[in-house]
C-alpha positions as CSV (number, residue, x, y, z in Angstrom):
1,M,-40.7,123.5,69.8
2,P,-40.6,122.8,66.1
3,S,-38.7,119.7,65.1
4,S,-35.8,119.9,62.7
5,A,-35.7,118.5,59.2
6,A,-33.4,115.8,60.4
7,D,-35.9,114.6,63.1
8,P,-39.4,114.6,61.4
9,L,-42.5,113.8,63.3
10,P,-43.4,110.1,63.0
11,S,-47.1,110.8,63.2
12,P,-49.4,113.8,63.8
13,G,-50.0,115.0,67.3
14,L,-53.3,115.3,69.1
15,W,-53.8,118.9,68.0
16,Q,-53.6,117.9,64.3
17,A,-55.7,114.8,64.9
18,L,-58.6,116.9,66.4
19,R,-58.9,118.8,63.1
20,Q,-59.3,115.6,61.1
21,R,-62.7,114.0,60.3
22,R,-61.5,110.5,61.2
23,Y,-60.6,111.6,64.7
24,L,-63.4,109.5,66.3
25,R,-62.4,106.5,64.3
26,S,-58.8,106.7,65.4
27,A,-57.0,105.8,68.6
28,W,-56.5,109.4,69.6
29,P,-59.7,109.7,71.8
30,W,-58.6,106.6,73.7
31,R,-55.1,107.9,74.1
32,A,-56.3,111.3,75.3
33,T,-58.6,109.7,77.8
34,L,-55.8,107.4,79.0
35,Y,-53.5,110.4,79.4
36,L,-56.1,112.2,81.6
37,L,-57.0,109.1,83.6
38,T,-53.3,108.3,84.4
39,S,-52.9,111.8,85.7
40,V,-55.2,110.9,88.6
41,P,-53.2,108.2,90.4
42,L,-49.9,110.0,89.5
43,G,-51.2,113.3,90.8
44,L,-52.5,111.7,94.0
45,A,-49.2,109.9,94.6
46,T,-47.3,113.1,94.0
47,L,-49.5,115.0,96.4
48,T,-49.1,112.3,99.1
49,A,-45.3,112.2,98.7
50,L,-45.0,116.0,98.8
51,L,-47.1,116.3,101.9
52,L,-45.3,113.5,103.7
53,L,-41.9,115.0,102.9
54,A,-43.0,118.5,103.8
55,V,-44.6,117.5,107.1
56,A,-42.0,115.0,108.2
57,G,-39.1,117.2,107.1
58,S,-40.4,120.2,109.0
59,A,-41.2,118.3,112.1
60,L,-37.8,116.6,112.2
61,S,-35.7,119.5,111.1
62,V,-35.0,120.4,114.7
63,L,-33.2,117.1,115.1
64,L,-31.4,117.6,111.7
65,I,-33.0,114.3,110.5
66,G,-35.5,116.3,108.5
67,I,-32.9,118.1,106.5
68,P,-32.4,115.2,104.0
69,L,-36.2,115.0,103.8
70,L,-36.5,118.7,102.9
71,L,-33.7,118.3,100.4
72,T,-35.6,115.4,98.9
73,L,-38.7,117.6,98.7
74,V,-36.8,120.2,96.7
75,L,-35.6,117.5,94.3
76,A,-39.0,115.8,94.0
77,G,-39.8,117.5,90.8
78,I,-37.0,115.6,88.9
79,P,-38.6,112.2,88.9
80,V,-42.1,113.7,88.4
81,A,-40.8,115.5,85.3
82,A,-39.1,112.4,84.0
83,V,-42.4,110.5,84.2
84,E,-44.3,113.3,82.6
85,R,-41.8,113.5,79.7
86,R,-42.5,109.8,79.0
87,R,-46.2,110.1,79.5
88,L,-46.3,113.0,77.0
89,R,-45.5,110.6,74.2
90,L,-49.1,109.3,74.4
91,L,-50.2,112.6,72.8
92,D,-47.1,114.1,71.1
93,P,-44.5,112.0,69.3
94,R,-41.9,114.7,69.6
95,P,-39.4,113.8,72.3
96,L,-39.0,116.2,75.1
97,A,-35.3,116.2,76.1
98,P,-34.3,116.5,79.7
99,A,-33.3,120.0,80.7
100,H,-30.5,118.9,83.1
101,R,-26.8,118.9,82.4
102,D,-24.2,116.4,83.5
103,P,-22.6,117.0,86.9
104,D,-19.2,118.7,87.1
105,G,-17.7,115.8,88.9
106,T,-18.3,112.3,90.3
107,G,-20.2,111.4,93.5
108,L,-23.4,112.4,95.2
109,S,-22.2,115.8,96.4
110,S,-21.3,116.9,92.9
111,W,-24.6,115.8,91.6
112,L,-26.5,117.6,94.3
113,R,-24.6,120.9,93.8
114,T,-25.3,120.7,90.1
115,R,-29.0,120.0,90.5
116,L,-29.5,122.7,93.2
117,R,-27.9,125.4,91.0
118,E,-30.0,124.6,87.9
119,R,-33.1,126.6,87.1
120,A,-34.6,123.4,85.6
121,T,-34.7,121.8,89.1
122,W,-36.8,124.6,90.5
123,R,-39.0,124.7,87.5
124,E,-39.7,121.0,87.8
125,L,-40.5,121.5,91.5
126,G,-43.0,124.2,90.6
127,Y,-44.5,121.9,88.0
128,A,-44.8,119.1,90.6
129,L,-46.6,121.4,92.9
130,L,-49.0,122.6,90.2
131,F,-49.6,119.0,89.1
132,A,-50.3,117.8,92.7
133,L,-52.5,120.7,93.7
134,V,-54.4,121.9,90.6
135,L,-54.0,119.8,87.4
136,W,-54.9,116.3,88.4
137,P,-58.1,117.4,90.3
138,L,-59.3,119.3,87.2
139,E,-58.6,116.3,85.0
140,A,-60.3,113.9,87.4
141,L,-63.4,116.3,87.4
142,A,-63.5,116.5,83.6
143,V,-63.1,112.8,82.9
144,G,-65.4,111.8,85.9
145,T,-68.1,114.1,84.6
146,A,-68.0,112.6,81.1
147,L,-68.0,109.1,82.4
148,V,-70.7,109.6,85.0
149,I,-73.1,111.3,82.5
150,C,-72.5,108.8,79.6
151,G,-72.3,105.8,81.9
152,G,-75.5,106.8,83.8
153,L,-77.5,107.2,80.6
154,I,-76.2,104.0,79.0
155,A,-76.9,102.0,82.2
156,A,-80.6,103.1,82.4
157,P,-82.0,99.9,80.9
158,V,-79.9,97.8,83.3
159,M,-81.0,99.9,86.3
160,L,-84.6,99.5,85.3
161,A,-84.3,95.8,84.9
162,A,-82.5,95.5,88.3
163,N,-85.5,97.2,90.0
164,G,-88.0,94.7,88.5
165,G,-89.0,97.1,85.6
166,E,-90.9,99.4,88.0
167,E,-88.7,102.5,88.1
168,A,-85.2,103.7,87.9
169,R,-83.6,107.1,88.6
170,V,-81.1,108.2,85.9
171,L,-78.3,110.5,87.0
172,K,-80.3,111.2,90.3
173,I,-82.5,113.6,88.4
174,W,-84.7,111.6,85.9
175,L,-87.2,109.0,87.0
176,I,-88.2,106.5,84.4
177,H,-91.0,103.8,84.8
178,S,-90.9,101.9,81.4
179,P,-88.5,100.6,78.8
180,P,-89.0,103.3,76.2
181,P,-87.5,106.1,78.3
182,A,-84.7,103.7,79.3
183,V,-83.9,103.0,75.7
184,A,-84.0,106.7,74.9
185,A,-81.5,107.3,77.8
186,L,-79.3,104.6,76.4
187,L,-79.3,106.2,72.9
188,A,-78.6,109.6,74.4
189,G,-75.6,108.2,76.3
190,L,-74.3,106.6,73.1
191,V,-74.7,109.9,71.2
192,L,-73.0,111.9,74.0
193,L,-70.1,109.5,74.3
194,P,-68.4,110.5,71.0
195,L,-69.3,114.1,71.6
196,F,-67.4,114.2,74.9
197,A,-64.4,112.9,73.0
198,Y,-63.7,116.4,71.5
199,P,-63.7,118.5,74.7
200,L,-61.7,115.8,76.5
201,G,-59.3,115.7,73.6
202,A,-58.9,119.4,73.6
203,L,-58.3,119.4,77.4
204,A,-55.7,116.6,77.0
205,A,-53.9,118.5,74.2
206,G,-53.9,121.7,76.2
207,R,-52.6,119.9,79.2
208,A,-49.8,118.3,77.1
209,E,-48.8,121.6,75.7
210,L,-48.6,123.1,79.2
211,T,-46.4,120.3,80.2
212,R,-44.1,120.8,77.2
213,Q,-43.8,124.5,77.9
214,L,-43.0,124.1,81.6
215,L,-40.6,121.2,81.1
216,R,-38.9,122.1,77.9
217,A,-35.2,122.8,77.4
218,P,-34.0,126.3,76.4
219,E,-35.9,128.5,74.0
220,D,-35.8,127.7,70.3
221,G,-33.9,130.9,69.4
222,L,-31.2,130.2,72.0
223,D,-31.2,126.6,71.1
224,S,-30.6,127.3,67.5
225,R,-27.7,129.6,68.4
226,I,-26.2,126.9,70.6
227,R,-26.5,124.4,67.7
228,E,-24.8,126.9,65.3
229,L,-22.1,127.5,67.9
230,G,-21.5,123.7,68.1
231,R,-21.2,123.5,64.3
232,S,-18.7,126.3,64.2
233,R,-16.7,124.8,67.0
234,M,-16.6,121.5,65.1
235,R,-15.4,123.3,61.9
236,L,-12.6,124.9,63.9
237,V,-11.6,121.6,65.3
238,D,-11.6,120.0,61.8
239,A,-9.5,122.9,60.5
240,F,-7.1,122.7,63.4
241,E,-6.7,118.9,62.9
242,A,-6.1,119.4,59.2
243,E,-3.4,121.9,59.9
244,R,-1.8,119.5,62.4
245,R,-1.8,116.8,59.8
246,R,-0.3,119.2,57.2
247,I,2.6,120.1,59.6
248,E,3.1,116.4,60.5
249,R,3.2,115.5,56.8
250,D,5.6,118.4,55.9
251,L,8.0,117.4,58.7
252,H,7.8,113.7,57.8
253,D,8.3,114.1,54.1
254,G,10.5,117.2,54.2
255,A,12.7,118.0,57.2
256,Q,13.0,114.3,58.4
257,Q,14.0,113.0,55.0
258,R,16.7,115.7,54.6
259,L,18.0,114.9,58.1
260,V,18.2,111.2,57.0
261,A,20.0,112.1,53.9
262,L,22.4,114.4,55.9
263,S,23.1,111.6,58.4
264,M,23.8,109.1,55.6
265,T,26.2,111.6,53.9
266,L,28.1,112.2,57.1
267,G,28.3,108.5,57.7
268,L,29.7,107.9,54.2
269,A,32.2,110.8,54.8
270,R,33.4,109.1,57.9
271,L,34.1,105.9,56.0
272,E,36.6,107.7,53.8
273,S,38.9,107.8,56.9
274,P,39.8,111.5,56.8
275,A,42.6,112.7,58.9
276,E,42.2,114.4,62.3
277,P,40.7,116.8,63.3
278,L,38.3,116.4,60.4
279,A,37.4,112.8,61.5
280,G,36.4,114.0,64.9
281,L,34.3,116.8,63.5
282,L,32.5,114.4,61.2
283,A,31.8,112.0,64.0
284,K,30.4,114.8,66.2
285,A,28.3,116.1,63.3
286,H,27.0,112.5,62.5
287,K,26.1,112.1,66.2
288,E,24.3,115.4,66.3
289,A,22.4,114.6,63.1
290,G,21.2,111.3,64.7
291,V,20.0,113.2,67.8
292,A,18.2,115.8,65.7
293,L,16.6,113.0,63.7
294,A,15.4,111.3,66.9
295,E,14.0,114.5,68.2
296,I,12.1,115.4,65.0
297,R,10.7,111.8,64.9
298,E,9.4,112.4,68.5
299,L,8.1,115.7,67.5
300,I,6.2,114.2,64.6
301,R,4.8,111.5,66.9
302,G,3.7,114.3,69.3
303,I,1.9,116.3,66.6
304,H,-0.1,113.3,65.3
305,P,1.1,109.7,65.7
306,Q,0.9,107.5,62.6
307,V,-0.4,104.6,64.6
308,L,-3.5,106.6,65.6
309,T,-4.2,107.3,61.9
310,D,-3.5,103.7,60.8
311,R,-4.9,101.5,63.6
312,G,-7.1,103.7,65.8
313,L,-7.3,104.8,69.4
314,A,-6.8,101.5,71.2
315,A,-3.6,100.7,69.3
316,A,-2.3,104.3,69.9
317,V,-3.0,104.1,73.6
318,E,-1.2,100.7,73.8
319,D,1.8,102.4,72.1
320,I,1.8,105.1,74.8
321,A,1.6,102.5,77.5
322,D,4.6,100.6,76.0
323,R,6.7,103.8,76.2
324,S,5.5,104.8,79.7
325,V,8.1,104.8,82.5
326,I,5.6,103.0,84.9
327,P,3.6,99.8,84.0
328,V,0.3,100.6,82.4
329,D,-2.5,98.1,81.7
330,V,-4.7,98.8,78.7
331,E,-8.3,97.5,78.5
332,F,-10.4,98.8,75.5
333,A,-13.7,97.5,74.1
334,L,-14.6,99.9,71.3
335,P,-16.2,99.7,67.9
336,D,-14.0,99.6,64.8
337,R,-13.2,103.3,64.4
338,L,-14.3,106.5,65.9
339,P,-14.5,110.0,64.4
340,Q,-11.0,111.4,63.9
341,A,-11.7,114.5,66.1
342,V,-12.8,112.2,68.9
343,E,-9.8,109.8,68.6
344,T,-7.3,112.7,68.5
345,A,-8.8,114.6,71.5
346,V,-9.0,111.5,73.6
347,Y,-5.5,110.3,72.6
348,F,-3.8,113.5,73.7
349,A,-5.9,113.6,76.8
350,V,-4.6,110.2,77.8
351,C,-1.1,111.3,76.9
352,E,-1.4,114.2,79.3
353,A,-2.9,112.0,82.0
354,L,-0.1,109.4,81.8
355,A,2.5,112.2,81.8
356,N,1.0,113.5,85.0
357,V,1.0,110.0,86.5
358,A,4.7,109.6,85.7
359,K,5.7,113.0,86.9
360,H,3.6,113.8,90.0
361,S,1.7,110.8,91.3
362,G,4.4,108.5,92.6
363,A,2.2,105.6,91.4
364,E,3.5,102.1,91.0
365,R,1.0,101.1,88.4
366,A,-1.7,102.6,86.1
367,R,-4.6,101.4,84.1
368,V,-6.3,102.8,81.0
369,S,-9.8,101.5,80.0
370,G,-12.2,102.5,77.3
371,R,-15.8,101.5,76.6
372,T,-19.0,102.9,75.1
373,E,-22.0,104.0,77.2
374,K,-25.2,105.4,75.7
375,G,-23.6,106.9,72.6
376,R,-20.6,108.2,74.5
377,L,-17.0,107.1,74.6
378,V,-15.8,106.7,78.2
379,V,-12.1,106.5,78.9
380,E,-10.7,106.2,82.4
381,V,-7.1,106.5,83.5
382,Y,-6.5,105.0,87.0
383,D,-3.4,105.2,89.1
384,D,-2.6,104.0,92.7
385,G,-0.5,107.1,93.5
386,A,-0.7,109.8,96.2
387,G,-3.7,111.7,94.7
388,G,-4.3,115.4,95.1
389,A,-4.6,116.1,91.3
390,D,-6.6,119.2,90.5
391,T,-7.7,120.7,87.2
392,G,-7.1,124.2,88.6
393,G,-3.5,123.3,89.6
394,G,-2.0,123.9,86.2
395,T,-2.7,124.3,82.5
396,G,-2.4,120.6,81.5
397,L,-5.6,119.2,82.8
398,Q,-7.5,122.4,82.2
399,G,-6.3,122.3,78.6
400,V,-7.6,118.7,78.3
401,A,-11.0,119.8,79.7
402,D,-11.1,122.7,77.3
403,R,-10.2,120.4,74.4
404,V,-12.9,117.8,75.0
405,S,-15.5,120.4,75.8
406,V,-15.3,121.5,72.1
407,L,-16.6,118.0,71.3
408,D,-19.4,118.4,74.0
409,G,-17.3,116.1,76.2
410,R,-16.5,116.3,79.9
411,L,-13.5,115.7,82.1
412,L,-14.3,114.2,85.5
413,L,-11.5,114.0,88.0
414,S,-11.5,112.1,91.4
415,S,-8.2,112.4,93.2
416,P,-8.6,112.5,97.0
417,P,-5.4,113.0,99.1
418,G,-3.8,109.6,99.5
419,G,-5.2,108.4,96.2
420,P,-6.3,106.7,94.1
421,T,-6.8,109.1,91.1
422,V,-9.4,108.4,88.5
423,F,-9.3,110.6,85.3
424,R,-12.5,110.1,83.3
425,L,-13.3,111.4,79.9
426,Q,-16.9,111.3,78.5
427,V,-17.1,112.3,74.8
428,P,-20.0,111.8,72.4
429,M,-19.1,109.4,69.6
430,S,-20.9,111.4,67.0
431,P,-19.8,114.9,65.9
432,A,-21.7,117.8,67.4
433,E,-22.9,118.9,63.9
434,T,-24.7,115.6,63.3
435,R,-26.3,115.6,66.7
436,T,-27.7,119.1,66.6
């Protein structure tokens, strides 16, 4: 997978290092050998775990106790793949991103459903079986052969001295009786040691490339189209927000100011103490102008509140909480400001959630909290109501889910009958265009 210009390689990989003259003087031969050597205990542990899960799960499946073990066997490729992605950094500085997506909801059952439906889970299980049955024995054979040959030749003088200088059998095939052949064997071992570094390096590089191909994310062509789709969605979001701001500005500077002027004119006309019925009509018109002015101010706040622009998301959520018909506690721990698209999407999502709490939940109290986790903004709306909320029950929550999905965000809802309800938003804090 070629890296993008925004994510250059910090150093050449093993394939590039093998073509350089200074390969033997670099750390790459040691890293390649370490990569192959660590495969042996990891592969042995993987094979043992898979066999135990398969045998125990099959034997106990009649009693239903083995079903969780068989399920664990199916998911065993996930931790193996996670370790292999980290171990791959020994030979290739390009990060290999996980191929799994976030669960559709909260809880273990949602996580299991998501993982069992993913192709990546089954590919990783296949990789774990290949690793346990084929790869690590071949790597152990290759590294063991190199070490036995070189080590046996280099140890010839020591073996001869240990036998009192009479004789020593090198590699079980060469019998020596004097120091000169022992020294010759030592020199031959020292010469072969760097020569073995090239085939071992090539084996390690091929093994790493196989791991990358089997555990990689979607294909580059599809990945590039997904990145372009993310960029186009962000451009649409920016254009939509710009249009919302233009409408809000036109209403604020145009229609609202004219209604203010009309209300003031009607108020001055009433001060002239006109005769009836004109006085009653002026009073009614003045009242209607006040109602229209209040409505247009509420409309402007609904399109894009000024407090969100001036003071950020936390202050805007506190403003919503102050105007809520039920008590709402607000707990936010956020950086100074977030991208405008993120703040706007999360603000209106919280508005929708609190509106649902007030209309449908029967809750006595609610809480809104916000924090950052691993580059994501996490906002939760909790209420102690009757529960039973469902994203498929109407257009409001589904619209929130669609809106945050444009920003690569997710809406997770937990609302069992009887409550409580937890409405959780997870939105990346950086725009999609800068991440892809």
